[in-house]
N, C-alpha and C positions, 0 to 999 in steps of 0.2 A: 531555534530551537533554543528553549528557555533553560536556564543553570540545571534545574531540575530532572529534565528530561535528560541534559546531557549527562549528568552526573548518575542517572540511572543506567543509561548507555555504557557510561565507563566502567562503571561495576559490573554489569552483566559481563562485558568483555571478560573483565578480570577474573568471574566466577568461572567463564568458560577456561580459562588457562589453569586456574586454581584447581578447576576438576580433571586437569590432564594429569596431576599426581596421581588420582584414582586409575587412571589408564594406565600410566607406568608401571604403577604397583600390581595391575591386575598383567601385565604382558611380559613383566621381564624373566618371570619364571622359566616362561616355555622354553627360549632357545638358551637360558644359562642353566638349565637345571642338573645336564649332564656333566656342566664342569664344577657345578657347587658339591655334585655327588662325588665326585672325585677329589676335590679340596679337601674333603672333611671325611672321606673314606666312608661313604654308607651305600647301602644297596637302595633300589627302588622301592619296596614296602617299607624300608624306614624311613625314605624321603616321604613317603606317603603324610607323614607325621607334618609335615610341614604345612599343607593344608588347612589341617586340621588348626595347629596354633594360631595360622595366619585368621584364620576363620574366625576362633575363639576372641583372638585379638580386635577382629573388626564390631565382632559384638560389643565387646568391652568399651571399645572406643565408642560408639552409637549410645550405648547407657551414660556413658560421659559427659558425650554433647549433650542429651537429654538435661542432665542435671546441671549442665552449666549454661544451659540456652534460658534459664531464668531471666536474666536481665538482659534485655533487648540491645539496652545501648551499647551493650558490650560486644555485641555479637560480631562485627567486624575485625575487633582487636583479637578475637578466640579464634577464627578464622586465620589471622596472619600467622598467630602462635602454631595454629595445627599445622602448617604448612612447612614453617620453618623444623618444626619437630618430626614432620614427615622427611624431610629432604636430609637433616643430619640421620635419619635411623638408615633411608637408603645409602648414605655413602658411607655409616659403618659396618653394614650388614654382612659384609664379604671377609671383612679384615680379619677376622681371626679363625684359622682354619681348623675349628672344633664344631662339633654336631651340636651338642648341648647349646654353644653361643649360637649357633646358626637358627636353631629352632627358638629361642629366645628373641633375635632379632626378627624374624619375621612373624610373632606374637607381637613386637611393638609397631612391626609396620601394618599390621593389621588394624591396631590402634589407631593409629593415626590416618589411616586409609579411611575407618569408621568417620572419625572427627570431621575431615575434610568432607566426608559424601554428606553428611547430617546436617553441618554448618553450613555449606553452600545451599543447597536445596531448601534448607529453613529460610533463609535469607532470600532466596529467589522467590521463595513463596509469599512472603511478606512483603519484599519490592513490585512484585507485577499480578496485581489482585485481576488484569484484565486479560486475556490471549495467553493465560497461563500455560495452556498445551505447548505453545509454540515457543515460550521462552524457555521452558522446560526441557522442552527436545533440543533447543539449542545450547546450552548448559552442558548437559550432561554429552551432547559431541565433544565436548573436551576431551572427555575420556577415552575416546576414541580416536581422536588424533594423537594422543599420550601412546595409546596401543599400538597404534600404525608405525610411530616413528621409532616406539622401544626395539622391532626385530632390526632397524636398518643402525641402532647405536650400538646393537649388540653384537652382530654379525662379525666385526674385523677383530674381535676378541675372542671369542669363542672356539676352542679346540676342536678341530674336524675330525679328530682321529678317535674320539673318546667313543662312540657308540655305534662306529661299524661295527655289524655284528652278522652272524650266520644264522639266515632265515629259518634254519631247521630247530631254530631253540623253542622251548615248550611254550614259552608265551604265544606265538603263533601257529603252531603243530603243522609248519610246511617243511615237506623233505626236501627240496632246493636250497640250495648252499648260494652265497654271496657273491658276487661277481670277483674275479681275481684281485681287483687292484684293491679290494676291501680287506682280504684275507691276513693282512699282517697284524690287526689288532682282532680281529672277530672273537676270537676263544675270551681273550679279556674283557672284552664289551659284553660277551654273554652272560659270564658270571657276573661282569658289574652292575646288569642292567636288571637282570631275573633276580639276583639276590640268594646267590649260591649260597650254603654256609660255609664254605673254604674262604670269603671273600676278604676278612680283615685283614691278613697279613699278604698273602700273596698277589692280591688286587689292587689292594695300595700301592705296594711294590711298582707293579708293572704299569698301573695307571699311569704314575710318575714319569716312566720312561718313554710311554707313548704318547704323551703329553707334550713333553718335551721337543717332539718331533716339529709343533705348530708353532712357528716363531711368531712372536707378538701377542700371542694369546693371552691375556689376562683375564679373569671376570671381576675382578675388582672394579676395573674402569668403565663398565654400562652402568653402575651402580652410582658411581661419583658423579658422573655425566647427567642422567636421570634426577638425581639429587640436588644438584646445582640449577637445571633448567626450571626448577618449580622455584626456587627463590625469588625473583622477580613478584611474582602473585603474592608471597606473603609480605613484600614491602608495600606492595600497593594498597594491601588490605591496612597495614597497620597505619599507611596515610590517611584513608580511608576514615578511619575511627579517628581520628586526632583532628580532622576536617569536617567531620558527619555532625549534621545540626539535628539527626532525627526526620527531618522534613519528609525525605526521602521515602521513608521507609513508614508512612501513612498510607494505607490500603484508598485507592479509587474506589467511587462509588461506581455500580453497573457492574452488570455480568450476563452475559448472555447463557447463562446454565440455566436447565429447569429442573430446579433442585427437589429430591424427596421431600414433598412436607408431610409433617406428623398431625394425624387428624385428631383434634383431642377426645374424640368420642372411644377412637378406637387405638388409645397413645400406646395402652400397653403390647399390643401385638406389634404395633406400626412400629415400635421403638425396638422391640426384639428382631425384627425384620430388618429393621436399618443396622444393628450391630451385627447379626447374619451375616450381613452383604457387606458390612467393613470389614468381617473377620475373612471372608472368602476373597476379597479383594486382597489382602494381606498377604494370605496364604497363597496366591496368584505368583508372588514374586520369589517364591523359594525357590523354582528353576531356573528365572532368567538370567541371572550371572553365573552362577552355577554349572549351569551346561555349559557357557563360553568358557568358564576358566578350567572345566575338566577337560574340555577337547584343546584348549590352546594349551593347556602347561603339559598335558601327555602327548601333543603331537610329534614332538620331534622323538622322543621313544616308540610311538607307534609306528611312525615312518622307518627307523632302524629294525624296528623287528618283525617289519611285515617281509612279505617276499621283494617287495621292491627295493631293499635294503638303502634307505637313504640315508645321507651323512646329514650331521647337524647344518653343516653350510646349504647342502640344499632345502633341507628340511626348513630352514630361514626363512627361506623365501616363501614357502607355503604359508607358514604363519604370517609374513607381511600381507600375503594375500588374503590370509583371513581376517586381520584387522583392518585393511584398507575397504575390503568391501563393507566390514562392519560400520566403519567411518563414512562410507559411502550412503549406507542403508540410513545413518541418520541424517545425514543433509538431504538427501529425499523425501524423508518422513517429516522432517520440516517443513518441505512446500507440500505433501500430500495432505497434513494434516487441515489444512487450511482448507482445503475442496472435497475431503474424503470423510464421510462419518467416522468417528473412531472405532466402532465396532467393525465397520466393514474393513477399517486399514487392519486391525488388529487380526481378524478373521483371514484375510486375505495372507498374512505373513504368516500365521499359524499353519496354513495351509501349505505354502511355499516350504517352512522349514522342515514338516513332517515327509515330504514329497524329497527332498534334499540329502533327509536323513536315510531313507531307502536307497537312494541312490550311490549315499556313502557306503552302506553297508552290504550294497548288493555286487560293486565292481571295484571300490575305491581302494582297497589294498592288494589290486592285482593289476591299475591300470594309472599310471602316471597322470596322465592328462584328466582322467572323471577324479583324482584325488584334488587337483588344482579348481576344476570348477565346482564342483560338488563344496569343497571347502569355501570357496568364495559366496556360494548360495547360501551355507549354513550362518556364516558372519552375517551377510544381508539380512535373511530375514529374522535372525535373533537381536536385530540393532532396536526396534520402536518399542520392545516391552518395558525397559526402565527407562524414560516415565511412563511411556504409554498407556500401561495400567493404571496409573492414579491420574492422569489427565483425563481419561475414559471415567472413572469413577469420579471425578470433580463434576460432571455432568447431571451427575445424580444427586450427590451429596458433597458440599464444600470440603476440602481435606484441610488438614490442619498441621503443625509441628508434630505434633505426636503423632499422628497416623503417619506422615512419612517417616519418623522413627521406627513406627511399629513395621511397615512396608520393608524399611531397608533393614530392619532386625530379622523379618523372616528369609530376606535375600542374603545376610549373610549366614544363616543358617545350610542355604543353599549352597552358598560357597565354601563353606568347610565340609558337609557333609558329602557331597556329589562328586567333587575331586578326590576326595578319600576313599570313596567306593570304588569310583572309576580307575583308581590308580591299584587297588586291590585285585579289582576285574582285569585287567590288564597283565598285570603278575601273574596271578595263580590259575587264571582263564585262558583268555585270548584277547586280541585285539577287537575280533568279531564281536564278542561279549560286550566289550567297552561300547561299541556302535549300538549293538540292541538294546544297551541300556539307555543310551542318550536319545534313541528313536521312541521307546518307550515314554520316558519323560515327557518328550514333546507332546505327546498325542494325550497323555494324561493330564497336562496344563491346557491345553485348547479343550479339553471336554469338562475341564473344571470352569473354565471361561464362560462356556455355554452357559452352565447352570448358573453362574453367576450373574450374566445378563439376563436370563431369565428370572430370574430372583428381583433384579433391578427393575424389569418392566411391571410386574406385578404389584411392587411397591408403589411406581409410579402412577398407575392405574386405579389404586385402591384410594 
């Protein structure tokens, strides 16, 4: 193996690990949400603004990344700086127990996540001209690894007494109560999670007393650990910057894609069609991570408020299953993308996602086993869409850094708006309403994909 290929391989492996920071940021809120609520004294509807601020930060990070990406010779240096900033933000995030500080830090976490996301995918796009679909799937699998590890990191440090609740709460509309072993904290948790107007004084005090029963619980520690784990990637990219001659960034010739060609005689209509196609592909990214973050971020609370009355530590295992299946799906799709057409791969996963969502809706809130298996299916079938939609569209129209940024920007809007809407549905309606919402979004995404594919085939044959 020559030195250029060896360097590309090394950089690709470190891009994989740098992308793990994105996974850490996506997954840490799920198991730690109740502890962060208790630490700052906020209700669930108030904490929904965490998703909004994180999403706004993500969009801001993408825009900053696009502006700073003008000079390709600094691309590796910037990725190293982004990773260091992301590590510092995660380590500092839960240190001050004030709600305004928490919101500002989640905004900064979103900024650094957007910077790393765009920086890594942009470098990957120019570093690997051929076999782009396989390499992109591999790099973003790093996020899957990060999300898989995060619940294990958080589990020893979350307080298992915070979200035990009475299932007769208004959020689930169920008349049966939780089992006796959970009754000691149920009233406190019910006020705490649902957002009772009397939460400010009595709930903060009671949550502190209940939380003290959990020895070793300290929500700050998981954030410090995930911050430290990302630092080696930052060091690696600073090293690559100072030793890089930019030879490895030159695109290689040759491609297997049959791109849409604009006929000069029909240039106006064809150009408009291509633009519509690119817009639709970007819009397809809106629900991709938004659905996953909505489900993962609210899963602990959903389990606690359901008739199953599951504790945070019980739900942490379900979250592990979600992210493990998501990571497994990424790995399997890396292998499948080489032998199955992207259209068929996306179609099969879309159908599986809809079926899994219907199973979740039908029985998951009543049967623990169904919850486990349906959650695994939900994570697995959501895994290929980012960057699956990008690599599929590359077969029709070559993707650029600006197009990647547009797709990530739309995805960031989904990461901001879908969890916010989901948390409101869970707070003011029910867990069932949340699941209906997720199933509906998955159906709309599949229909939009079929529409976009039909347009692409028409453009290709024009």
